VMD Tcl script that builds the backbone (N, CA, C; Angstrom):
set m [mol new atoms 549]
animate dup $m
set s [atomselect $m all]
$s set {name element resname resid chain x y z} {
  {N N UNK 1 A 77.234 89.710 93.889}
  {CA C UNK 1 A 77.553 88.557 94.710}
  {C C UNK 1 A 78.164 89.061 96.023}
  {N N UNK 2 A 77.567 88.694 97.129}
  {CA C UNK 2 A 78.034 89.081 98.467}
  {C C UNK 2 A 78.254 87.795 99.258}
  {N N UNK 3 A 79.385 87.694 99.975}
  {CA C UNK 3 A 79.643 86.480 100.757}
  {C C UNK 3 A 78.820 86.502 102.049}
  {N N UNK 4 A 78.787 85.409 102.805}
  {CA C UNK 4 A 77.959 85.350 104.012}
  {C C UNK 4 A 78.331 86.385 105.079}
  {N N UNK 5 A 79.568 86.902 105.045}
  {CA C UNK 5 A 79.993 87.912 106.014}
  {C C UNK 5 A 79.669 89.332 105.558}
  {N N UNK 6 A 79.111 89.479 104.360}
  {CA C UNK 6 A 78.728 90.796 103.864}
  {C C UNK 6 A 79.770 91.481 102.985}
  {N N UNK 7 A 80.765 90.730 102.526}
  {CA C UNK 7 A 81.814 91.315 101.685}
  {C C UNK 7 A 81.624 90.908 100.225}
  {N N UNK 8 A 81.831 91.859 99.341}
  {CA C UNK 8 A 81.724 91.620 97.901}
  {C C UNK 8 A 83.095 91.201 97.367}
  {N N UNK 9 A 83.218 90.025 96.744}
  {CA C UNK 9 A 84.486 89.605 96.150}
  {C C UNK 9 A 84.888 90.544 95.008}
  {N N UNK 10 A 86.147 90.902 94.985}
  {CA C UNK 10 A 86.625 91.961 94.121}
  {C C UNK 10 A 88.082 91.699 93.781}
  {N N UNK 11 A 88.563 92.286 92.702}
  {CA C UNK 11 A 89.990 92.239 92.364}
  {C C UNK 11 A 90.516 93.660 92.257}
  {N N UNK 12 A 91.780 93.835 92.620}
  {CA C UNK 12 A 92.447 95.124 92.503}
  {C C UNK 12 A 93.653 94.980 91.594}
  {N N UNK 13 A 93.926 96.017 90.823}
  {CA C UNK 13 A 95.006 95.983 89.836}
  {C C UNK 13 A 96.023 97.073 90.145}
  {N N UNK 14 A 97.250 96.652 90.398}
  {CA C UNK 14 A 98.371 97.564 90.584}
  {C C UNK 14 A 99.212 97.442 89.320}
  {N N UNK 15 A 99.102 98.427 88.457}
  {CA C UNK 15 A 99.802 98.419 87.175}
  {C C UNK 15 A 101.075 99.247 87.313}
  {N N UNK 16 A 102.225 98.644 86.985}
  {CA C UNK 16 A 103.517 99.286 87.207}
  {C C UNK 16 A 104.314 99.370 85.908}
  {N N UNK 17 A 105.019 100.477 85.750}
  {CA C UNK 17 A 105.996 100.599 84.665}
  {C C UNK 17 A 107.334 100.041 85.156}
  {N N UNK 18 A 108.281 99.894 84.246}
  {CA C UNK 18 A 109.606 99.376 84.606}
  {C C UNK 18 A 110.348 100.260 85.601}
  {N N UNK 19 A 109.984 101.542 85.671}
  {CA C UNK 19 A 110.657 102.457 86.598}
  {C C UNK 19 A 110.052 102.429 88.005}
  {N N UNK 20 A 109.070 101.531 88.235}
  {CA C UNK 20 A 108.464 101.398 89.560}
  {C C UNK 20 A 107.296 102.320 89.820}
  {N N UNK 21 A 106.984 103.200 88.893}
  {CA C UNK 21 A 105.846 104.103 89.087}
  {C C UNK 21 A 104.552 103.354 88.773}
  {N N UNK 22 A 103.488 103.755 89.475}
  {CA C UNK 22 A 102.207 103.052 89.415}
  {C C UNK 22 A 101.132 103.874 88.724}
  {N N UNK 23 A 100.247 103.168 88.046}
  {CA C UNK 23 A 99.101 103.753 87.356}
  {C C UNK 23 A 98.089 104.224 88.391}
  {N N UNK 24 A 97.727 105.494 88.338}
  {CA C UNK 24 A 96.829 106.120 89.308}
  {C C UNK 24 A 95.750 106.832 88.512}
  {N N UNK 25 A 94.491 106.436 88.691}
  {CA C UNK 25 A 93.418 106.922 87.830}
  {C C UNK 25 A 92.359 107.708 88.598}
  {N N UNK 26 A 91.802 108.717 87.924}
  {CA C UNK 26 A 90.763 109.554 88.523}
  {C C UNK 26 A 89.387 109.044 88.106}
  {N N UNK 27 A 88.518 108.900 89.093}
  {CA C UNK 27 A 87.144 108.458 88.849}
  {C C UNK 27 A 86.377 109.505 88.047}
  {N N UNK 28 A 85.538 109.045 87.120}
  {CA C UNK 28 A 84.719 109.941 86.318}
  {C C UNK 28 A 83.795 110.743 87.233}
  {N N UNK 29 A 83.679 112.032 86.963}
  {CA C UNK 29 A 82.775 112.948 87.683}
  {C C UNK 29 A 83.089 113.048 89.172}
  {N N UNK 30 A 84.305 112.725 89.556}
  {CA C UNK 30 A 84.701 112.826 90.963}
  {C C UNK 30 A 86.140 113.312 91.025}
  {N N UNK 31 A 86.562 113.657 92.221}
  {CA C UNK 31 A 87.956 114.032 92.389}
  {C C UNK 31 A 88.730 112.911 93.077}
  {N N UNK 32 A 88.129 111.727 93.162}
  {CA C UNK 32 A 88.786 110.595 93.810}
  {C C UNK 32 A 89.691 109.842 92.855}
  {N N UNK 33 A 90.861 109.467 93.342}
  {CA C UNK 33 A 91.841 108.721 92.558}
  {C C UNK 33 A 92.033 107.357 93.194}
  {N N UNK 34 A 92.300 106.351 92.386}
  {CA C UNK 34 A 92.474 105.004 92.912}
  {C C UNK 34 A 93.103 104.090 91.865}
  {N N UNK 35 A 93.400 102.861 92.295}
  {CA C UNK 35 A 93.806 101.806 91.374}
  {C C UNK 35 A 92.548 101.239 90.722}
  {N N UNK 36 A 92.670 100.690 89.526}
  {CA C UNK 36 A 91.528 99.981 88.942}
  {C C UNK 36 A 91.140 98.788 89.829}
  {N N UNK 37 A 89.863 98.559 89.952}
  {CA C UNK 37 A 89.360 97.421 90.725}
  {C C UNK 37 A 87.953 97.119 90.263}
  {N N UNK 38 A 87.467 95.927 90.582}
  {CA C UNK 38 A 86.105 95.615 90.204}
  {C C UNK 38 A 85.644 94.288 90.747}
  {N N UNK 39 A 84.351 94.117 90.771}
  {CA C UNK 39 A 83.733 92.923 91.315}
  {C C UNK 39 A 83.930 91.700 90.443}
  {N N UNK 40 A 83.882 90.561 91.105}
  {CA C UNK 40 A 84.004 89.277 90.412}
  {C C UNK 40 A 82.619 88.737 90.087}
  {N N UNK 41 A 82.504 88.100 88.940}
  {CA C UNK 41 A 81.289 87.359 88.616}
  {C C UNK 41 A 81.369 85.997 89.299}
  {N N UNK 42 A 80.231 85.387 89.568}
  {CA C UNK 42 A 80.205 84.120 90.309}
  {C C UNK 42 A 80.912 82.983 89.578}
  {N N UNK 43 A 81.054 83.084 88.259}
  {CA C UNK 43 A 81.695 82.008 87.494}
  {C C UNK 43 A 83.159 82.307 87.147}
  {N N UNK 44 A 83.765 83.317 87.778}
  {CA C UNK 44 A 85.138 83.717 87.458}
  {C C UNK 44 A 86.117 83.387 88.574}
  {N N UNK 45 A 87.345 83.099 88.181}
  {CA C UNK 45 A 88.445 83.050 89.136}
  {C C UNK 45 A 88.936 84.483 89.324}
  {N N UNK 46 A 89.704 84.757 90.383}
  {CA C UNK 46 A 90.259 86.107 90.522}
  {C C UNK 46 A 91.101 86.537 89.315}
  {N N UNK 47 A 91.882 85.631 88.743}
  {CA C UNK 47 A 92.713 85.984 87.575}
  {C C UNK 47 A 91.829 86.351 86.381}
  {N N UNK 48 A 90.791 85.568 86.141}
  {CA C UNK 48 A 89.869 85.878 85.041}
  {C C UNK 48 A 89.199 87.239 85.255}
  {N N UNK 49 A 88.768 87.499 86.480}
  {CA C UNK 49 A 88.137 88.782 86.791}
  {C C UNK 49 A 89.121 89.935 86.605}
  {N N UNK 50 A 90.371 89.718 86.999}
  {CA C UNK 50 A 91.388 90.768 86.851}
  {C C UNK 50 A 91.565 91.130 85.383}
  {N N UNK 51 A 91.709 90.135 84.512}
  {CA C UNK 51 A 91.892 90.432 83.086}
  {C C UNK 51 A 90.647 91.089 82.479}
  {N N UNK 52 A 89.462 90.682 82.907}
  {CA C UNK 52 A 88.234 91.318 82.416}
  {C C UNK 52 A 88.184 92.778 82.857}
  {N N UNK 53 A 88.471 93.023 84.141}
  {CA C UNK 53 A 88.466 94.398 84.652}
  {C C UNK 53 A 89.537 95.251 83.977}
  {N N UNK 54 A 90.706 94.675 83.728}
  {CA C UNK 54 A 91.782 95.386 83.048}
  {C C UNK 54 A 91.299 95.887 81.685}
  {N N UNK 55 A 90.607 95.029 80.965}
  {CA C UNK 55 A 90.080 95.379 79.643}
  {C C UNK 55 A 88.961 96.412 79.746}
  {N N UNK 56 A 88.010 96.181 80.661}
  {CA C UNK 56 A 86.863 97.082 80.793}
  {C C UNK 56 A 87.270 98.470 81.285}
  {N N UNK 57 A 88.120 98.529 82.279}
  {CA C UNK 57 A 88.406 99.814 82.920}
  {C C UNK 57 A 89.502 100.628 82.246}
  {N N UNK 58 A 90.529 99.954 81.715}
  {CA C UNK 58 A 91.612 100.736 81.104}
  {C C UNK 58 A 91.990 100.259 79.703}
  {N N UNK 59 A 91.213 99.352 79.137}
  {CA C UNK 59 A 91.360 98.981 77.744}
  {C C UNK 59 A 92.571 98.146 77.393}
  {N N UNK 60 A 93.236 97.544 78.373}
  {CA C UNK 60 A 94.418 96.738 78.082}
  {C C UNK 60 A 94.075 95.260 78.010}
  {N N UNK 61 A 94.803 94.562 77.146}
  {CA C UNK 61 A 94.622 93.123 76.952}
  {C C UNK 61 A 95.729 92.360 77.685}
  {N N UNK 62 A 95.536 91.074 77.935}
  {CA C UNK 62 A 96.543 90.283 78.665}
  {C C UNK 62 A 97.944 90.356 78.077}
  {N N UNK 63 A 98.065 90.422 76.764}
  {CA C UNK 63 A 99.395 90.459 76.153}
  {C C UNK 63 A 100.093 91.818 76.325}
  {N N UNK 64 A 99.375 92.812 76.842}
  {CA C UNK 64 A 99.968 94.128 77.061}
  {C C UNK 64 A 100.508 94.301 78.480}
  {N N UNK 65 A 100.382 93.244 79.283}
  {CA C UNK 65 A 100.866 93.277 80.666}
  {C C UNK 65 A 101.546 91.956 80.997}
  {N N UNK 66 A 102.307 91.967 82.065}
  {CA C UNK 66 A 102.907 90.749 82.607}
  {C C UNK 66 A 102.464 90.633 84.058}
  {N N UNK 67 A 101.882 89.514 84.415}
  {CA C UNK 67 A 101.468 89.267 85.792}
  {C C UNK 67 A 102.710 88.925 86.610}
  {N N UNK 68 A 103.018 89.773 87.598}
  {CA C UNK 68 A 104.216 89.592 88.414}
  {C C UNK 68 A 103.947 88.926 89.753}
  {N N UNK 69 A 102.829 89.272 90.380}
  {CA C UNK 69 A 102.584 88.771 91.734}
  {C C UNK 69 A 101.136 89.060 92.117}
  {N N UNK 70 A 100.678 88.406 93.172}
  {CA C UNK 70 A 99.357 88.706 93.723}
  {C C UNK 70 A 99.394 88.510 95.228}
  {N N UNK 71 A 98.399 89.061 95.886}
  {CA C UNK 71 A 98.298 88.854 97.326}
  {C C UNK 71 A 97.960 87.388 97.572}
  {N N UNK 72 A 98.383 86.839 98.712}
  {CA C UNK 72 A 98.160 85.414 98.958}
  {C C UNK 72 A 96.713 85.044 99.265}
  {N N UNK 73 A 95.872 86.004 99.428}
  {CA C UNK 73 A 94.469 85.731 99.733}
  {C C UNK 73 A 93.699 87.031 99.726}
  {N N UNK 74 A 92.553 87.021 100.367}
  {CA C UNK 74 A 91.671 88.184 100.393}
  {C C UNK 74 A 92.175 89.237 101.372}
  {N N UNK 75 A 92.103 90.485 100.959}
  {CA C UNK 75 A 92.309 91.637 101.841}
  {C C UNK 75 A 90.967 92.345 101.921}
  {N N UNK 76 A 90.531 92.678 103.128}
  {CA C UNK 76 A 89.194 93.243 103.312}
  {C C UNK 76 A 89.233 94.692 103.781}
  {N N UNK 77 A 88.222 95.435 103.338}
  {CA C UNK 77 A 87.974 96.749 103.928}
  {C C UNK 77 A 86.474 96.934 104.082}
  {N N UNK 78 A 86.116 97.642 105.140}
  {CA C UNK 78 A 84.709 97.959 105.398}
  {C C UNK 78 A 84.381 99.307 104.804}
  {N N UNK 79 A 83.181 99.413 104.311}
  {CA C UNK 79 A 82.687 100.682 103.810}
  {C C UNK 79 A 82.274 101.567 104.982}
  {N N UNK 80 A 82.387 102.879 104.849}
  {CA C UNK 80 A 81.845 103.757 105.898}
  {C C UNK 80 A 80.334 103.538 106.003}
  {N N UNK 81 A 79.784 103.723 107.178}
  {CA C UNK 81 A 78.356 103.444 107.378}
  {C C UNK 81 A 77.479 104.240 106.416}
  {N N UNK 82 A 77.892 105.435 106.014}
  {CA C UNK 82 A 77.093 106.237 105.073}
  {C C UNK 82 A 77.002 105.578 103.693}
  {N N UNK 83 A 77.904 104.641 103.383}
  {CA C UNK 83 A 77.909 103.965 102.081}
  {C C UNK 83 A 77.194 102.615 102.101}
  {N N UNK 84 A 76.840 102.137 103.278}
  {CA C UNK 84 A 76.158 100.843 103.391}
  {C C UNK 84 A 74.659 101.078 103.223}
  {N N UNK 85 A 74.060 100.344 102.311}
  {CA C UNK 85 A 72.622 100.478 102.053}
  {C C UNK 85 A 71.881 99.507 102.960}
  {N N UNK 86 A 71.224 99.997 104.004}
  {CA C UNK 86 A 70.603 99.104 104.986}
  {C C UNK 86 A 69.474 98.239 104.434}
  {N N UNK 87 A 68.790 98.688 103.392}
  {CA C UNK 87 A 67.671 97.910 102.838}
  {C C UNK 87 A 68.135 96.852 101.841}
  {N N UNK 88 A 69.384 96.931 101.412}
  {CA C UNK 88 A 69.910 95.987 100.425}
  {C C UNK 88 A 70.053 94.596 101.035}
  {N N UNK 89 A 69.613 93.570 100.309}
  {CA C UNK 89 A 69.744 92.185 100.758}
  {C C UNK 89 A 70.329 91.344 99.641}
  {N N UNK 90 A 71.374 90.601 99.833}
  {CA C UNK 90 A 72.154 90.621 101.070}
  {C C UNK 90 A 72.889 91.948 101.224}
  {N N UNK 91 A 73.127 92.300 102.461}
  {CA C UNK 91 A 73.735 93.592 102.780}
  {C C UNK 91 A 75.245 93.546 102.581}
  {N N UNK 92 A 75.759 94.493 101.818}
  {CA C UNK 92 A 77.201 94.592 101.564}
  {C C UNK 92 A 77.809 95.588 102.541}
  {N N UNK 93 A 78.749 95.117 103.367}
  {CA C UNK 93 A 79.403 96.002 104.338}
  {C C UNK 93 A 80.825 96.383 103.908}
  {N N UNK 94 A 81.308 95.753 102.837}
  {CA C UNK 94 A 82.657 96.064 102.384}
  {C C UNK 94 A 83.065 95.183 101.219}
  {N N UNK 95 A 84.355 95.229 100.936}
  {CA C UNK 95 A 84.881 94.439 99.831}
  {C C UNK 95 A 86.025 93.568 100.318}
  {N N UNK 96 A 86.129 92.389 99.722}
  {CA C UNK 96 A 87.307 91.546 99.922}
  {C C UNK 96 A 87.965 91.409 98.567}
  {N N UNK 97 A 89.275 91.623 98.553}
  {CA C UNK 97 A 89.972 91.734 97.281}
  {C C UNK 97 A 91.215 90.874 97.220}
  {N N UNK 98 A 91.457 90.341 96.025}
  {CA C UNK 98 A 92.756 89.786 95.672}
  {C C UNK 98 A 93.399 90.858 94.804}
  {N N UNK 99 A 94.625 91.228 95.145}
  {CA C UNK 99 A 95.343 92.278 94.416}
  {C C UNK 99 A 96.399 91.667 93.520}
  {N N UNK 100 A 96.554 92.244 92.332}
  {CA C UNK 100 A 97.515 91.766 91.340}
  {C C UNK 100 A 98.481 92.880 90.967}
  {N N UNK 101 A 99.765 92.541 90.923}
  {CA C UNK 101 A 100.788 93.451 90.417}
  {C C UNK 101 A 101.065 93.071 88.975}
  {N N UNK 102 A 100.851 94.022 88.072}
  {CA C UNK 102 A 101.072 93.817 86.645}
  {C C UNK 102 A 102.135 94.788 86.153}
  {N N UNK 103 A 102.976 94.307 85.276}
  {CA C UNK 103 A 103.971 95.145 84.618}
  {C C UNK 103 A 103.418 95.549 83.262}
  {N N UNK 104 A 103.396 96.849 82.985}
  {CA C UNK 104 A 102.873 97.331 81.710}
  {C C UNK 104 A 103.920 97.125 80.623}
  {N N UNK 105 A 103.514 96.482 79.534}
  {CA C UNK 105 A 104.415 96.168 78.431}
  {C C UNK 105 A 104.166 97.032 77.195}
  {N N UNK 106 A 103.223 97.940 77.276}
  {CA C UNK 106 A 102.868 98.766 76.124}
  {C C UNK 106 A 103.045 100.244 76.467}
  {N N UNK 107 A 102.785 101.099 75.497}
  {CA C UNK 107 A 102.900 102.542 75.701}
  {C C UNK 107 A 101.638 103.109 76.351}
  {N N UNK 108 A 101.788 104.273 76.970}
  {CA C UNK 108 A 100.665 104.950 77.624}
  {C C UNK 108 A 99.494 105.195 76.678}
  {N N UNK 109 A 99.771 105.454 75.412}
  {CA C UNK 109 A 98.685 105.783 74.490}
  {C C UNK 109 A 97.780 104.596 74.170}
  {N N UNK 110 A 98.123 103.415 74.677}
  {CA C UNK 110 A 97.267 102.239 74.496}
  {C C UNK 110 A 96.187 102.142 75.582}
  {N N UNK 111 A 96.322 102.945 76.646}
  {CA C UNK 111 A 95.303 102.980 77.702}
  {C C UNK 111 A 94.062 103.643 77.135}
  {N N UNK 112 A 92.919 102.986 77.333}
  {CA C UNK 112 A 91.643 103.506 76.838}
  {C C UNK 112 A 90.590 103.380 77.926}
  {N N UNK 113 A 89.891 104.475 78.155}
  {CA C UNK 113 A 88.812 104.451 79.142}
  {C C UNK 113 A 87.458 104.184 78.500}
  {N N UNK 114 A 87.398 104.114 77.193}
  {CA C UNK 114 A 86.130 103.914 76.499}
  {C C UNK 114 A 85.929 102.475 76.028}
  {N N UNK 115 A 86.597 101.526 76.655}
  {CA C UNK 115 A 86.461 100.116 76.275}
  {C C UNK 115 A 85.163 99.504 76.804}
  {N N UNK 116 A 84.441 100.237 77.628}
  {CA C UNK 116 A 83.146 99.766 78.130}
  {C C UNK 116 A 82.111 100.878 77.963}
  {N N UNK 117 A 80.844 100.539 78.181}
  {CA C UNK 117 A 79.759 101.504 77.986}
  {C C UNK 117 A 79.796 102.665 78.974}
  {N N UNK 118 A 80.181 102.374 80.223}
  {CA C UNK 118 A 80.211 103.406 81.264}
  {C C UNK 118 A 81.627 103.498 81.835}
  {N N UNK 119 A 82.479 104.343 81.253}
  {CA C UNK 119 A 83.845 104.464 81.758}
  {C C UNK 119 A 83.869 104.835 83.239}
  {N N UNK 120 A 84.811 104.238 83.956}
  {CA C UNK 120 A 84.954 104.534 85.383}
  {C C UNK 120 A 85.993 105.610 85.655}
  {N N UNK 121 A 86.922 105.810 84.702}
  {CA C UNK 121 A 87.996 106.779 84.882}
  {C C UNK 121 A 88.013 107.753 83.714}
  {N N UNK 122 A 88.576 108.935 83.957}
  {CA C UNK 122 A 88.697 109.908 82.874}
  {C C UNK 122 A 90.113 110.455 82.727}
  {N N UNK 123 A 91.006 110.057 83.625}
  {CA C UNK 123 A 92.372 110.577 83.585}
  {C C UNK 123 A 93.278 109.651 84.369}
  {N N UNK 124 A 94.577 109.626 84.003}
  {CA C UNK 124 A 95.526 108.860 84.794}
  {C C UNK 124 A 96.877 109.548 84.798}
  {N N UNK 125 A 97.687 109.164 85.761}
  {CA C UNK 125 A 99.066 109.626 85.845}
  {C C UNK 125 A 99.879 108.490 86.468}
  {N N UNK 126 A 101.185 108.665 86.519}
  {CA C UNK 126 A 102.082 107.676 87.117}
  {C C UNK 126 A 102.632 108.265 88.403}
  {N N UNK 127 A 102.563 107.505 89.489}
  {CA C UNK 127 A 102.969 108.006 90.806}
  {C C UNK 127 A 104.004 107.076 91.436}
  {N N UNK 128 A 104.726 107.614 92.423}
  {CA C UNK 128 A 105.682 106.810 93.174}
  {C C UNK 128 A 104.975 105.636 93.839}
  {N N UNK 129 A 105.719 104.587 94.101}
  {CA C UNK 129 A 105.158 103.320 94.573}
  {C C UNK 129 A 104.252 103.462 95.797}
  {N N UNK 130 A 104.659 104.196 96.813}
  {CA C UNK 130 A 103.866 104.281 98.047}
  {C C UNK 130 A 102.874 105.448 98.063}
  {N N UNK 131 A 102.887 106.297 97.059}
  {CA C UNK 131 A 102.001 107.460 96.987}
  {C C UNK 131 A 100.519 107.105 97.213}
  {N N UNK 132 A 99.995 106.044 96.592}
  {CA C UNK 132 A 98.564 105.749 96.751}
  {C C UNK 132 A 98.108 105.545 98.200}
  {N N UNK 133 A 98.969 105.037 99.060}
  {CA C UNK 133 A 98.568 104.781 100.450}
  {C C UNK 133 A 98.139 106.074 101.137}
  {N N UNK 134 A 98.812 107.149 100.842}
  {CA C UNK 134 A 98.519 108.420 101.499}
  {C C UNK 134 A 97.451 109.233 100.766}
  {N N UNK 135 A 97.079 108.817 99.550}
  {CA C UNK 135 A 96.187 109.649 98.746}
  {C C UNK 135 A 94.877 108.988 98.330}
  {N N UNK 136 A 94.686 107.732 98.651}
  {CA C UNK 136 A 93.406 107.101 98.374}
  {C C UNK 136 A 92.413 107.513 99.466}
  {N N UNK 137 A 91.137 107.330 99.203}
  {CA C UNK 137 A 90.114 107.630 100.196}
  {C C UNK 137 A 90.450 106.891 101.502}
  {N N UNK 138 A 90.189 107.522 102.630}
  {CA C UNK 138 A 90.669 107.043 103.937}
  {C C UNK 138 A 90.312 105.595 104.254}
  {N N UNK 139 A 89.119 105.133 103.886}
  {CA C UNK 139 A 88.726 103.778 104.295}
  {C C UNK 139 A 89.420 102.682 103.486}
  {N N UNK 140 A 90.147 103.045 102.426}
  {CA C UNK 140 A 90.899 102.057 101.647}
  {C C UNK 140 A 92.396 102.078 101.974}
  {N N UNK 141 A 92.843 103.000 102.808}
  {CA C UNK 141 A 94.288 103.168 103.033}
  {C C UNK 141 A 94.972 101.920 103.573}
  {N N UNK 142 A 94.372 101.286 104.541}
  {CA C UNK 142 A 95.022 100.103 105.117}
  {C C UNK 142 A 95.129 98.971 104.107}
  {N N UNK 143 A 94.085 98.746 103.338}
  {CA C UNK 143 A 94.144 97.664 102.349}
  {C C UNK 143 A 95.151 98.001 101.248}
  {N N UNK 144 A 95.275 99.259 100.880}
  {CA C UNK 144 A 96.289 99.648 99.897}
  {C C UNK 144 A 97.690 99.401 100.456}
  {N N UNK 145 A 97.917 99.771 101.699}
  {CA C UNK 145 A 99.231 99.542 102.320}
  {C C UNK 145 A 99.550 98.054 102.367}
  {N N UNK 146 A 98.580 97.251 102.738}
  {CA C UNK 146 A 98.803 95.802 102.809}
  {C C UNK 146 A 99.045 95.212 101.422}
  {N N UNK 147 A 98.261 95.632 100.428}
  {CA C UNK 147 A 98.438 95.115 99.064}
  {C C UNK 147 A 99.819 95.488 98.530}
  {N N UNK 148 A 100.197 96.744 98.670}
  {CA C UNK 148 A 101.510 97.173 98.189}
  {C C UNK 148 A 102.635 96.480 98.960}
  {N N UNK 149 A 102.427 96.276 100.256}
  {CA C UNK 149 A 103.421 95.555 101.047}
  {C C UNK 149 A 103.623 94.133 100.550}
  {N N UNK 150 A 102.537 93.484 100.152}
  {CA C UNK 150 A 102.627 92.112 99.642}
  {C C UNK 150 A 103.372 92.022 98.315}
  {N N UNK 151 A 103.229 93.030 97.461}
  {CA C UNK 151 A 103.819 92.951 96.120}
  {C C UNK 151 A 105.131 93.717 95.975}
  {N N UNK 152 A 105.555 94.409 97.028}
  {CA C UNK 152 A 106.744 95.271 96.938}
  {C C UNK 152 A 108.002 94.513 96.524}
  {N N UNK 153 A 108.212 93.324 97.055}
  {CA C UNK 153 A 109.416 92.563 96.719}
  {C C UNK 153 A 109.456 92.246 95.215}
  {N N UNK 154 A 108.334 91.824 94.669}
  {CA C UNK 154 A 108.277 91.534 93.232}
  {C C UNK 154 A 108.494 92.813 92.422}
  {N N UNK 155 A 107.963 93.927 92.894}
  {CA C UNK 155 A 108.159 95.204 92.206}
  {C C UNK 155 A 109.629 95.617 92.229}
  {N N UNK 156 A 110.287 95.399 93.371}
  {CA C UNK 156 A 111.718 95.708 93.467}
  {C C UNK 156 A 112.531 94.865 92.489}
  {N N UNK 157 A 112.095 93.640 92.252}
  {CA C UNK 157 A 112.781 92.765 91.312}
  {C C UNK 157 A 112.778 93.303 89.894}
  {N N UNK 158 A 111.809 94.145 89.565}
  {CA C UNK 158 A 111.727 94.758 88.241}
  {C C UNK 158 A 112.372 96.148 88.253}
  {N N UNK 159 A 111.986 96.963 89.218}
  {CA C UNK 159 A 112.360 98.380 89.202}
  {C C UNK 159 A 113.559 98.729 90.079}
  {N N UNK 160 A 113.919 97.848 91.015}
  {CA C UNK 160 A 115.034 98.130 91.908}
  {C C UNK 160 A 114.598 98.761 93.219}
  {N N UNK 161 A 115.487 98.683 94.207}
  {CA C UNK 161 A 115.180 99.162 95.560}
  {C C UNK 161 A 115.030 100.673 95.632}
  {N N UNK 162 A 115.686 101.399 94.767}
  {CA C UNK 162 A 115.564 102.856 94.796}
  {C C UNK 162 A 114.162 103.294 94.357}
  {N N UNK 163 A 113.611 102.629 93.367}
  {CA C UNK 163 A 112.271 102.952 92.866}
  {C C UNK 163 A 111.170 102.432 93.783}
  {N N UNK 164 A 111.461 101.337 94.481}
  {CA C UNK 164 A 110.471 100.736 95.383}
  {C C UNK 164 A 111.138 100.580 96.754}
  {N N UNK 165 A 111.286 101.691 97.481}
  {CA C UNK 165 A 111.948 101.636 98.783}
  {C C UNK 165 A 111.057 100.986 99.833}
  {N N UNK 166 A 111.628 100.749 100.981}
  {CA C UNK 166 A 110.811 100.333 102.117}
  {C C UNK 166 A 109.852 101.475 102.436}
  {N N UNK 167 A 108.664 101.192 102.939}
  {CA C UNK 167 A 107.705 102.264 103.248}
  {C C UNK 167 A 108.204 103.142 104.394}
  {N N UNK 168 A 107.795 104.389 104.367}
  {CA C UNK 168 A 108.189 105.335 105.419}
  {C C UNK 168 A 107.034 105.618 106.381}
  {N N UNK 169 A 106.123 104.678 106.492}
  {CA C UNK 169 A 104.978 104.798 107.393}
  {C C UNK 169 A 104.778 103.448 108.062}
  {N N UNK 170 A 104.076 103.433 109.176}
  {CA C UNK 170 A 103.835 102.142 109.838}
  {C C UNK 170 A 102.998 101.224 108.956}
  {N N UNK 171 A 103.477 100.011 108.786}
  {CA C UNK 171 A 102.702 99.026 108.035}
  {C C UNK 171 A 101.605 98.491 108.944}
  {N N UNK 172 A 100.416 98.267 108.406}
  {CA C UNK 172 A 99.312 97.757 109.228}
  {C C UNK 172 A 99.721 96.490 109.978}
  {N N UNK 173 A 99.410 96.486 111.257}
  {CA C UNK 173 A 99.682 95.313 112.074}
  {C C UNK 173 A 101.076 95.275 112.683}
  {N N UNK 174 A 101.958 96.243 112.334}
  {CA C UNK 174 A 103.317 96.213 112.880}
  {C C UNK 174 A 103.541 97.264 113.948}
  {N N UNK 175 A 102.827 98.406 113.819}
  {CA C UNK 175 A 103.005 99.476 114.795}
  {C C UNK 175 A 104.267 100.288 114.594}
  {N N UNK 176 A 105.074 99.974 113.598}
  {CA C UNK 176 A 106.314 100.719 113.370}
  {C C UNK 176 A 106.617 100.784 111.885}
  {N N UNK 177 A 107.376 101.811 111.529}
  {CA C UNK 177 A 107.785 101.943 110.131}
  {C C UNK 177 A 108.782 100.851 109.800}
  {N N UNK 178 A 108.729 100.377 108.572}
  {CA C UNK 178 A 109.659 99.340 108.113}
  {C C UNK 178 A 110.648 99.952 107.160}
  {N N UNK 179 A 111.587 100.709 107.636}
  {CA C UNK 179 A 112.597 101.236 106.720}
  {C C UNK 179 A 112.767 102.727 106.841}
  {N N UNK 180 A 113.456 103.280 105.884}
  {CA C UNK 180 A 113.799 104.690 105.923}
  {C C UNK 180 A 112.923 105.479 104.976}
  {N N UNK 181 A 112.907 106.773 105.187}
  {CA C UNK 181 A 112.098 107.643 104.330}
  {C C UNK 181 A 112.666 107.643 102.918}
  {N N UNK 182 A 111.775 107.566 101.965}
  {CA C UNK 182 A 112.219 107.548 100.563}
  {C C UNK 182 A 112.684 108.938 100.141}
  {N N UNK 183 A 113.563 108.971 99.177}
  {CA C UNK 183 A 114.103 110.242 98.681}
  {C C UNK 183 A 113.144 110.917 97.730}
}
mol reanalyze $m
mol bondsrecalc $m
mol representation Tube
mol addrep $m
């Protein structure tokens, strides 16, 4: 499903432990790391798609997480031109995403990558809150910064300001850093 502007509707999942660290997963057969995310079906709401993707990609069920917050609307990123298939109709030029902050309520050993036929990830670790912005593939960095910026207050409510400090880099659209460097 591609919208009239060429963006594929998608959901992103920011899974957090009580200590403020985030779930960071490695793509199968690649060295790329990212948050779980996936496309929406035409008959799904973003929340329904998020829970389906959570189950398919990392094997967790709704009762194993707590939904804390989401972005207020779509966040968009464009794909690099080398990733756009010119013959594809309708042509997809990027993704528009609703991002969800989830609190993990279960142990790490409950994460499963084999809950679907074609696993997307083969490994995961827990990283500091702002780490993904600097380590995701370059064309997703701004959307990651914006998504994390939207959910940071809710994350601080669980993990505290020390675990979820103000970012030490310029937030998209501000031109300046919002806060001090994290320890």
